[in-house]
N, C-alpha and C positions, 0 to 999 in steps of 0.2 A: 504494500500500500504506500509505503514511504517513497519507493522508487517512482510510482505513478505520479505522486505529488511533485516530486522533483522534476519529472519530465514535463509536467504542466507549467511549472514556474519557468523552466528553461524555454519552453515554447513561447511563453509570454515575453520573455526577455528578447527572444529573437524577433518577435513581431515589433517590439519597441525599437530594436536596432534597425529593422527594415524601414520603419517610418522615418528614422533619422536620415537613412540613406536616400529616402524619397525626397527629402527637402534639398538634397544635393542634385536633384533633377536627373535621376537615372532614367533610362529609357522606359516608357510605360510597359512594354512587353515584359521586361525583367521584373518590374514591380508586381505585375499580375502573376508571373511565375512564382515569385516568392510568396504571394498571398495564397496561391493554390497549394504550394508546398507546406505552408504553415497550417492551413486548414486540414490538409491531409494528415499531417503529423498530429494535430490535435485530435482528429477522429480516431487515429490509431491508438493514441494514449487513452482516449475515452473507452474504446472497445477493450483495450487491454485491462484497464481498471475495472470494467464491468466483469470481465472473466475472472480476474483475481478476486474481486469482491464476492462473486458466487462461490468460488472455491474456499475462500476464507470463512464464509458463513456456513458452508457445508461441513468443513472440518470442525468449526466451533460447535456445530450441532451434534457432532459425534461424541463430544466430551461429556463425561459425568463428573459431578463434583460433590463434595461434602463440606459444609461450613464448620470446620474444626474449631476455629477461633470463637465463633458465635456460640457453639455448643458447650465449650469448656470454660469460657469466661476468663476471669482473672485468677482463679485458684490453680495456678500452674507454676512450674519452675521459672526462675528469672530469665527474662529475654536479654541475653548478653550480646551486646552490639560490638563485636570485635572483628567483624569481617568474615567469620566462619559461618557455616550453615550445617544444620542437621536435618536429614530427611528420613522419615520412616517409609520403607519400601516393602510392600506386601505382595505376595503371589496368592491370588484368591483361589480357594479350593471349592468354589461353588460347583455343584453338579447339575445345575439347572440348564435348560435350553441346549445350546450347542456344546456344552461341556459334559452332557450326560453320558457320553461314550466312555468317560474316564471313571465312571462309578455311578451308583444309584443316588438320586436326589432325595435327601432326607429332610428337605424343607429348610435347611440352613447351610451356611458355608463357613469355612475356617481359613485362617491364614496359613496356608500350606508352606509358605516361605516368608521369612521375616528378616530384614536387614536394616540396620541403622547406618546410613551413609553420612560420614562427617567430612565436609569439604573445608579444608583449611583456608585461613585468610590468604588472599592472593589467588585462590582457585587454581593452583598448579599441582596439588596432590590431594589425596583423600584416603581415609581409613574406612573400611566397611566391616561392621560387626554383625555376624550372623547369629540369630537367636534360635536355638533348637526349639522346634514346635512343642516338644514334650517336656520342656522345662517347667518345673513347678514354681509358681510365683504367687504373690499376694495380689489379688485383683481388687481395685477400688469399686465402689458402687457405680453402676452404669445404667443409663436409660436404654431400655429395650426398644425394638422397632414398634411395639404397640403402645409405647409411651409410659410404660410402667418402669419402676426402678428395681433393678436387680441388686440386692444388698452386697456389700463388700464381703469377700471371702479370703481366708488366710492361705488356703492351698487350692490352686487350680492350675491345670495345664495351660501354658501360655496361649496357645491358639484358640482356647475357649473364649477368650476375651472378645475376639472378633465375632464368634458365634452368638455371644450374649448381646452385644451392643454395636456391632459393625465397626467401621473405621474410627469413630469417636472413642469407643471403649478401648480399641487397640492402642490408640495414641495415648489415652489417659493411663493405661496400664504401663506402657513403656516409660512415660514420664514419671510415674510413681516409682518404678524400679530403678531408674537411672538418675533422677533429679536433673535431667537434661531436657530442655525444651525443644520440641520438634518444630522446626521452622516450616516444614512442608510435609505433605503426605502424598504418596503415589501408590496405586494398586493396579496390577495387571492380572487379567483372568486367563484361564487355560486356552480357550479358543482364540482369543486375540493374540496371545503370545505365538501360537502356531502360525497364524496368518502373517504376523509381522516377520517371522523368520523366513517364510516362503517368499514374501515380497522382497526381502533383502537379498534373496538368492542363495540362502543357506549359510551355514557357519562351519568353517573348517576346524576340526580338532584331531588330535592324535591320541589314540589309546595305546597304552603300553601293555595292557592285558585284555583278553576277551571279556565282553560284558554280555550276559544273557539273563535278562530279568523278565520272567513271564508276567509279572504284575504290571510293569510299565510298558510291556510289549517291545522292549528294546533288545536287539541282538546285534552286536558288533564284534568283528574280529579285531585282533591287535593290528594297529596301523593307522594311516591317515584317512579321514573320512570327511566328506562334505555333507553335513547333516541337514536334512530338510526340517520343516516345522514339526512334523510328527515325531521324528527322531530326536530333535532337540528337546521337545517336551518330555519324551521318554527319558532322556538323559538326566534332566534336572529333577525328575521324580524318582529316579532309580535308587533303590535301597538294597534289595535282596540280591542283586546281581554283582555287587562289589563289597569286598571286605566282610564285616560281621553282620551286615544288614541293618545297621543302626542309622538313625537320622544324622548322627555326627559324620558318618562316612558320606552320606548323600550331600551334606553341606560342602564337603570338599569338591565334589563333582560340580555343584552349582557355582562355586567360586571360580573353578577353572573354566567353566563354560562362559561365565560373564566376562572374563578377561579375553577369551577368544572372540566373543561377540563385539567387544569394544574394538579390538583389532580389525575385525571384519568391517565394521561401520566406517572406521577411519580410512580403510583402503578401497572401499567400493566405488568411490567417486560419484556420490549421489547427485551433485550439482551439475554434472555433465549429462544427466539423463532426467529431464523433467518428468517423464512418464514413471520412471522408477521412483523418483522423489515423491511424486504424488501418491503412488501406491503404498509406499512406506508410511507417509504421513496419514493417509486414510486408515490403514491398519492400526497404526500406533494410537491415533486419537479414539478409534472405536474400542480399543482394548483398555484404555486408561480411565481410572477414576482418580481425581486429584483433590487437594484441598481447594477451597474457593479462590484463594489468591493466585492459583496457577491455571484456573479454568478458562483459558482462552488461548488461541493459537499464538498470538503475539507474545503473551506472557510465557508460554511454554518455550517458544523460540528463544526469547531472551534468556530464560533459565538454561536451556541447553547450550546456547552460545557462550554463557559465562563459564561452562564446564569444559569447553573444547580443548583447553590446555592440559587436561588430565588424561594421561595415557594409561594403559594397563601396567606399565613399568613403574609408575608412581602412584599406584593404588595398592594400599596395604590391606589385605583381607585376613581377618581373624574370626575365630568363633568365641562367643561368650564363654568365659572359663566356668565350666560346670563339672560336677562330680556326681556319683551315684546318689540317688535319693534313698536315705536309710529306710524309708517306709514303703518304697515301691521300687523294685529292681528294674522295672521297665521305664522309669522316669529319671530325670536328672534335676539337680538343684544348682543354682549359682554358687560358686565359691566366694564367700563373703568378702574377704580382704582383697582378693585379686580383682573382683568386680569393682570394688571401690576405686582401686588404682586405675582401672580402665576408664570408668566414667569420669573420674577427676581429670584424667588426661584430656578427654574430649572437651570438658567444660573449660579447661585452660588453653584449648587449641594447641595441645602438645602431642607429639608422637606417642603412640601407645607403647609403654615399656614392655620388654620381654617378660619381666617378672609378673605382669598382669595376666599373661596367657599361657606361659610354658607348662604350668602344672594342670591345666584343664584337660579333661578327657578328649576335647575336640582338637587339641593342639597337634596330636599325631594319631592318625587312624590308618586302618588297613587300606583305605581308599586313596591315601596320599600318592600323588604322581601317576594315578591310573589314567587321568585325562590331562593333556597338555595343549 
């Protein structure tokens, strides 16, 4: 839109310049030619602006949003203005609609994948903290979709927060456990993720071991593969085909895939192909739910543009330091002191110290290095 307005102003300037030349008594035929050229240029700008406007409103119409700030009010961690940014990113486990091929719709959805992305001041590097979905946490009281209040509980699996109260409850739970204010919220669903990868042209990964998981329907030999959307979704959901079948191992696969995805986006040359660019933008906006402050194409573009200096090489990916839950061997709990170190580092916009993560069960798993 900005380019169109600049083109209009440039056209106006040229017309004024042409008028000045007219006072110098240029031949009439040349004045007429310039007027025709100016009107033609103006018509092209107008038509171009109309097309761009249509696409802009179409993409805007794809977006869904949640008013996190309005729902949570002022009872939140301090909003520290130091140039850094914290974003809660969730992968939605909804089984409704186009997602029902991945399991039965039980009337609710869960945060199948959860990551806190901390972008450091200067926006040249980031830390990503993955939260295992079966981590036992304290959940604050949350408003349910039917408007009732679900009382706070001392012990609940992390991804239940999303099931209880959606995005707002997920953000509220994260802020309660970290004392770090989330500046933004982004959510991607299964079907949208798959279409996004297909429109991108696939993502190249290398597997050092075969992967065969009947639950995620993924079967890969060891070697280099160009994964389509279906395979990519299978990879980030794989648990049983790698390592000990735990969620901690799956997180390692997700982190490796995200780095490969970032590299693919940077190398694909989107802006040389308007058709490819539109396809990706259409798929991305259809798959995204954001906080209200990001819920427009221009705001999302500005947000993405501010992160373009971050490559996979300067993205530090860790797992929340957790250990076995003494009361349930199939669950994990955050390591208290190590978690404090991690969250304090993010609040202070500092690198996460090794001491914060090295003793967690997710620091080293049997899935390490399986995907590169």
